[in-house]
SEMAR-557890 format. One record per residue (C-alpha): x, y, z; residue in one letter. Coordinates in nm, 2 decimals, padded with zeros to 4 digits. Example, Ala and Ser with C-alpha at 12.3 -4.5 7.8 and 13.67 -1.06 7.14 Angstrom:
BEGIN
        u        v        w   residu
    01.23   -00.45    00.78        A
    01.37   -00.11    00.71        S
//
This chain:
BEGIN
        u        v        w   residu
    14.34    22.94    05.58        M
    14.26    23.29    05.74        C
    14.49    23.48    05.99        S
    14.40    23.83    06.17        T
    14.76    23.88    06.21        E
    14.92    24.20    06.04        S
    15.15    24.10    05.76        N
    15.24    24.46    05.65        A
    15.36    24.80    05.76        D
    15.16    25.12    05.70        L
    15.40    25.39    05.60        R
    15.33    25.75    05.49        P
    15.61    25.80    05.22        T
    15.68    26.19    05.14        P
    15.91    26.10    04.84        S
    15.63    26.21    04.60        D
    15.37    26.46    04.67        P
    15.09    26.26    04.52        A
    15.19    25.95    04.73        L
    14.93    25.93    05.02        V
    15.03    25.59    05.18        L
    15.23    25.28    05.14        E
    15.19    24.94    05.26        L
    15.51    24.73    05.25        K
    15.49    24.37    05.31        T
    15.70    24.20    05.59        R
    15.88    23.89    05.47        R
    16.22    23.73    05.55        P
    16.51    23.93    05.42        P
    16.59    23.62    05.19        A
    16.28    23.65    05.00        L
    16.29    24.02    04.92        E
    16.32    24.09    04.53        G
    16.27    23.70    04.44        R
    16.01    23.57    04.20        A
    15.69    23.51    04.37        G
    15.67    23.82    04.60        C
    15.48    24.03    04.33        E
    15.15    24.22    04.40        T
    14.98    24.12    04.06        W
    14.62    24.24    04.16        S
    14.46    24.48    04.39        V
    14.08    24.56    04.43        D
    13.85    24.77    04.64        F
    13.51    24.65    04.74        S
    13.21    24.76    04.58        P
    13.13    25.00    04.85        D
    13.48    25.10    04.92        G
    13.50    24.98    05.26        A
    13.77    24.67    05.20        W
    14.09    24.68    05.01        F
    14.26    24.36    04.90        A
    14.59    24.28    04.74        W
    14.80    23.96    04.67        S
    15.11    24.04    04.86        M
    15.32    23.76    04.71        G
    15.39    23.39    04.81        H
    15.04    23.29    04.81        G
    14.90    23.55    05.06        I
    14.61    23.79    05.01        V
    14.56    24.05    05.26        W
    14.21    24.21    05.29        V
    14.19    24.57    05.53        V
    13.92    24.80    05.60        A
    13.93    25.12    05.43        W
    14.05    25.39    05.50        P
    14.38    25.26    05.64        L
    14.48    25.57    05.82        D
    14.19    25.64    06.04        S
    14.25    25.77    06.38        E
    14.11    25.44    06.54        D
    14.34    25.23    06.33        S
    14.64    25.43    06.42        Q
    14.61    25.42    06.79        N
    14.49    25.04    06.77        G
    14.17    25.11    06.99        E
    13.94    24.94    06.74        T
    13.94    24.58    06.60        D
    13.93    24.67    06.22        R
    13.87    24.32    06.11        G
    14.18    24.29    05.87        D
    14.28    23.94    05.77        K
    14.51    23.75    05.55        S
    14.41    23.44    05.35        F
    14.67    23.18    05.27        S
    14.58    23.04    04.93        C
    14.87    22.78    04.90        G
    14.98    22.90    04.56        H
    15.08    23.24    04.39        P
    14.77    23.47    04.34        V
    14.75    23.63    03.98        W
    14.40    23.78    03.99        G
    14.14    23.87    04.26        L
    13.81    24.05    04.27        A
    13.55    24.14    04.53        F
    13.16    24.03    04.44        G
    12.89    24.07    04.40        P
    12.89    24.41    04.25        R
    12.54    24.58    04.25        P
    12.36    24.74    03.94        H
    12.52    25.08    03.82        K
    12.18    25.25    03.90        S
    12.19    25.10    04.27        A
    12.55    25.14    04.34        A
    12.53    25.50    04.45        A
    12.23    25.44    04.68        A
    12.42    25.14    04.83        W
    12.74    25.33    04.90        Q
    12.53    25.62    05.06        A
    12.36    25.36    05.29        K
    12.71    25.24    05.41        A
    12.62    24.90    05.48        P
    12.79    24.76    05.79        P
    13.12    24.59    05.75        K
    12.97    24.27    05.91        G
    12.74    24.20    05.60        N
    12.82    23.85    05.51        G
    12.74    23.85    05.15        S
    13.09    24.01    05.05        L
    13.29    23.73    04.87        L
    13.67    23.76    04.73        L
    13.76    23.56    04.45        A
    14.13    23.46    04.40        T
    14.31    23.33    04.08        G
    14.59    23.09    04.14        L
    14.88    23.00    03.95        E
    14.79    22.62    03.94        N
    14.45    22.73    03.77        G
    14.23    22.69    04.06        V
    13.98    22.97    04.17        I
    13.91    23.00    04.55        K
    13.61    23.17    04.69        I
    13.63    23.34    04.99        W
    13.38    23.48    05.26        S
    13.54    23.80    05.34        V
    13.39    23.83    05.68        F
    13.45    23.48    05.82        T
    13.76    23.42    05.65        G
    13.66    23.08    05.52        D
    13.68    22.91    05.17        V
    13.34    22.88    05.04        V
    13.44    22.65    04.76        F
    13.70    22.60    04.50        D
    13.65    22.63    04.11        L
    13.84    22.39    03.90        H
    13.87    22.39    03.51        G
    14.14    22.62    03.41        H
    14.46    22.45    03.29        E
    14.68    22.76    03.35        G
    14.76    23.08    03.55        V
    14.41    23.23    03.61        V
    14.55    23.61    03.53        R
    14.21    23.81    03.58        D
    13.88    23.77    03.76        L
    13.58    24.02    03.72        V
    13.23    24.03    03.87        F
    12.99    24.20    03.64        P
    12.82    24.50    03.76        Q
    12.48    24.35    03.78        N
    12.42    24.21    04.12        G
    12.45    23.86    04.04        T
    12.69    23.57    04.14        L
    12.85    23.54    03.80        T
    13.21    23.55    03.79        L
    13.44    23.59    03.47        I
    13.81    23.45    03.46        S
    14.08    23.48    03.20        T
    14.37    23.22    03.20        S
    14.69    23.14    03.02        R
    14.51    22.82    02.88        D
    14.36    23.06    02.63        K
    14.03    23.07    02.77        T
    13.76    23.27    02.95        L
    13.54    23.09    03.17        R
    13.22    23.25    03.33        I
    13.10    23.09    03.64        W
    12.75    23.08    03.82        D
    12.86    23.07    04.18        L
    12.50    23.05    04.29        A
    12.52    22.70    04.14        Q
    12.86    22.65    04.28        K
    13.04    22.61    03.96        S
    12.80    22.34    03.82        K
    12.73    22.60    03.53        K
    13.01    22.69    03.34        V
    13.04    22.86    03.01        Q
    13.38    22.82    02.84        V
    13.47    23.11    02.57        L
    13.75    22.98    02.32        S
    13.92    23.19    02.05        G
    14.23    23.32    02.18        H
    14.56    23.18    02.03        K
    14.79    23.25    02.35        D
    14.77    23.38    02.69        W
    14.48    23.62    02.80        I
    14.62    23.92    02.97        S
    14.30    24.08    03.10        C
    13.94    24.11    03.05        C
    13.66    24.39    03.12        S
    13.29    24.39    03.13        V
    13.07    24.67    02.99        S
    12.86    24.87    03.24        S
    12.52    24.72    03.08        D
    12.67    24.37    03.12        C
    12.63    24.28    02.75        S
    12.98    24.26    02.64        M
    13.33    24.12    02.77        I
    13.63    24.25    02.62        A
    13.95    24.03    02.66        S
    14.31    24.11    02.53        V
    14.59    23.83    02.42        G
    14.94    23.93    02.53        R
    15.11    23.75    02.25        F
    14.84    23.68    01.98        D
    14.77    24.06    02.00        R
    14.38    24.01    01.98        M
    14.13    24.22    02.12        V
    13.79    24.01    02.14        C
    13.47    24.11    02.24        L
    13.22    23.85    02.35        W
    12.86    23.85    02.42        S
    12.77    23.81    02.81        L
    12.40    23.74    02.69        R
    12.46    23.46    02.44        S
    12.82    23.36    02.53        Y
    12.93    23.39    02.17        T
    13.23    23.57    01.99        F
    13.13    23.90    01.85        I
    13.46    24.04    01.68        R
    13.82    24.10    01.71        N
    13.92    24.48    01.71        L
    14.22    24.53    01.47        A
    14.41    24.84    01.29        G
    14.54    24.95    01.63        G
    14.89    25.10    01.63        I
    15.13    25.07    01.34        H
    15.39    24.83    01.48        K
    15.43    24.45    01.37        T
    15.57    24.32    01.71        L
    15.40    24.46    02.00        Y
    15.24    24.29    02.32        L
    14.90    24.34    02.47        L
    14.87    24.41    02.84        S
    14.53    24.55    02.96        S
    14.19    24.66    02.86        C
    13.90    24.87    03.03        A
    13.57    24.99    02.94        F
    13.46    25.33    03.03        S
    13.18    25.35    03.29        P
    12.91    25.42    03.04        D
    13.04    25.12    02.82        G
    13.09    25.34    02.50        A
    13.43    25.32    02.49        V
    13.69    25.04    02.52        L
    14.06    25.12    02.61        A
    14.34    24.88    02.52        T
    14.70    24.91    02.62        A
    15.01    24.77    02.42        A
    15.38    24.83    02.43        F
    15.68    24.74    02.20        S
    16.03    24.83    02.32        G
    16.06    25.19    02.43        S
    15.72    25.28    02.33        S
    15.39    25.23    02.49        W
    15.04    25.34    02.35        W
    14.66    25.33    02.45        V
    14.39    25.29    02.18        D
    14.04    25.41    02.24        L
    13.78    25.20    02.06        W
    13.40    25.21    01.98        D
    13.31    24.87    02.08        P
    13.00    24.85    01.88        Y
    13.13    24.98    01.55        T
    13.49    24.85    01.60        A
    13.63    25.19    01.50        E
    13.94    25.33    01.65        K
    13.85    25.67    01.81        L
    14.18    25.78    01.93        A
    14.54    25.69    02.03        T
    14.75    25.82    02.32        L
    15.12    25.73    02.23        A
    15.42    25.77    02.42        D
    15.78    25.71    02.29        F
    16.13    25.70    02.45        F
    16.46    25.66    02.25        D
    16.68    25.61    02.54        D
    16.50    25.35    02.74        Y
    16.51    24.98    02.63        G
    16.19    24.87    02.77        Q
    15.89    25.08    02.88        N
    15.60    24.85    02.94        Q
    15.25    24.97    03.03        I
    15.09    24.71    03.26        S
    14.74    24.83    03.36        A
    14.48    25.08    03.29        I
    14.16    25.18    03.43        Q
    13.89    25.45    03.39        F
    13.80    25.66    03.70        S
    13.44    25.60    03.83        P
    13.31    25.91    03.67        N
    13.49    25.83    03.32        G
    13.68    26.15    03.29        L
    14.02    26.03    03.36        H
    14.22    25.69    03.26        L
    14.49    25.59    03.50        A
    14.80    25.41    03.36        M
    15.07    25.22    03.51        V
    15.40    25.22    03.33        T
    15.77    25.10    03.40        D
    15.91    25.44    03.39        D
    15.65    25.60    03.62        R
    15.43    25.47    03.90        A
    15.11    25.64    03.77        L
    14.98    25.85    03.49        R
    14.64    25.98    03.48        I
    14.50    26.10    03.15        W
    14.20    26.30    03.03        E
    14.12    26.16    02.68        P
    14.14    26.44    02.41        G
    14.37    26.65    02.65        Q
    14.74    26.71    02.58        R
    14.96    26.56    02.84        G
    14.86    26.43    03.17        M
    14.63    26.58    03.43        V
    14.85    26.40    03.68        M
    15.16    26.20    03.69        Q
    15.42    26.07    03.95        T
    15.81    26.14    03.93        K
    16.00    25.97    03.68        A
    16.11    25.64    03.83        D
    16.26    25.35    03.62        R
    16.24    25.13    03.92        D
    15.86    25.19    03.98        A
    15.78    24.83    03.92        N
    15.42    24.90    03.86        G
    15.19    24.59    03.79        L
    14.81    24.69    03.87        C
    14.61    24.98    03.94        C
    14.25    25.02    04.09        K
    14.06    25.32    04.16        Y
    13.86    25.35    04.48        H
    13.45    25.33    04.39        P
    13.43    25.70    04.50        K
    13.72    25.81    04.31        G
    14.01    26.04    04.46        G
    14.24    25.75    04.54        V
    14.41    25.49    04.30        V
    14.59    25.19    04.44        A
    14.89    25.05    04.27        T
    15.06    24.73    04.31        G
    15.44    24.65    04.26        T
    15.68    24.38    04.18        R
    15.81    24.37    04.53        D
    15.49    24.31    04.69        G
    15.39    24.66    04.79        H
    15.10    24.88    04.74        V
    15.10    25.24    04.71        R
    14.78    25.47    04.74        F
    14.80    25.80    04.52        W
    14.59    26.10    04.54        K
    14.40    26.12    04.22        A
    14.24    26.46    04.06        P
    13.89    26.52    04.18        R
    13.71    26.70    03.89        T
    13.36    26.78    03.90        V
    13.21    26.65    03.57        P
    13.03    26.89    03.32        S
    12.67    26.90    03.27        L
    12.75    26.78    02.90        C
    12.97    26.49    03.02        H
    12.71    26.38    03.27        L
    12.42    26.38    03.02        C
    12.64    26.18    02.76        R
    12.75    25.91    03.04        S
    12.39    25.86    03.14        V
    12.27    25.85    02.76        L
    12.54    25.61    02.65        R
    12.50    25.37    02.92        H
    12.16    25.29    02.78        A
    12.20    25.37    02.40        V
    12.44    25.19    02.17        S
    12.63    25.39    01.86        T
    12.41    25.21    01.63        H
    12.11    25.36    01.80        Q
    12.27    25.71    01.83        M
    12.37    25.74    01.46        E
    12.03    25.78    01.30        P
    11.90    26.03    01.55        L
    11.84    26.37    01.38        P
    12.12    26.54    01.58        L
    12.37    26.84    01.47        P
    12.69    26.67    01.37        K
    12.89    26.82    01.64        R
    12.66    26.70    01.90        I
    12.65    26.34    01.75        L
    13.05    26.34    01.73        Q
    13.05    26.43    02.10        Y
    12.80    26.18    02.21        L
    12.98    25.89    02.02        T
    13.34    26.01    02.13        Y
    13.44    26.08    01.79        R
    13.57    26.43    01.91        N
    13.88    26.30    02.06        I
    14.20    26.40    01.90        P
    14.51    26.21    01.85        E
    14.74    26.26    02.16        T
    15.12    26.22    02.25        S
    15.23    26.26    02.60        S
    15.60    26.31    02.51        S
    15.64    26.64    02.66        D
    15.66    26.51    03.00        E
    15.86    26.77    03.15        D
    15.57    27.01    03.08        D
    15.32    26.82    03.27        W
    15.50    26.73    03.61        E
    15.28    26.75    03.91        H
//
């Protein structure tokens, strides 16, 4: 069921200089702060013209972007915002299909009209059902059945197809062909417990998935639907939980996030060789729990956004000491998820109270070296790079082996 009635308030909030806007859900006071109101997932459409978030209690709101346009403030135009009632709590959502990386820039430049009816929104529910919606009509196109637990994450590969990848607490990943209305489904089994998150490499050859409790980082072939390897040898703790993973835009680096008690860390891996390239670690002795909930690379691959218990958002440039941007310390930040706008400059974060915050992200012009590496690594694997007759220093740069170990413990020196 779809509604065009506004379900949230748009509020500029000056509490943090990096905070651009905040969307606060309107709900009865009796429901505030109770289980079921969490924003577990947010997403921007491939062209950046739409934003969706799960606002709790089975409701997803889809709004036109940008939110603070002059027309939207004075109410002179119909923005086309709408809410979808899914009937069960929504844990994962994703827009699709997503165009090939080579075509994405041209597609964004053409600025397709918001009335283009090909845009879909997939929502993963607590009861294991995935609902596929038409964004522009607000109708359910069809439901996908098969998962036997919470559908925790959904991803459309960046290849222009109607392929959808889902992960679930039933310990499986499923690959759906929406063009055949789920009649063709591939099931990937191997995790021993809940799967927290999945990510797809930019060339659509690999899927990475992380198990929250089994502490497995699994790589799968999206071409043959087979298990490749489990990445091991991360951080040095016996008891920890894995929460998130993300491929870099060129597919040459896989970041995984984990936490244990008062510490969290991000490992950077070479997915082709299973080599751990670097670790960003953060430790707090005076805070009982400091969970890292979500990570995502910026569209240009220079930065990595992180959501943790003690700060709403951190942004790190791999290899650099400290953060290039971080919000004020706030143990009540309640962050759960994050997503970059496809053109960069803005990061959206969802919270446990069902709200969404939009943060100003650093806009850094990539160096020529970085641009060349990104283009090269999108097409050339590490195994293909290593035999090339290149100077050692250049080869280390191209294979990301020049990233030093980093700690972000010196928080006060990097406040922005």
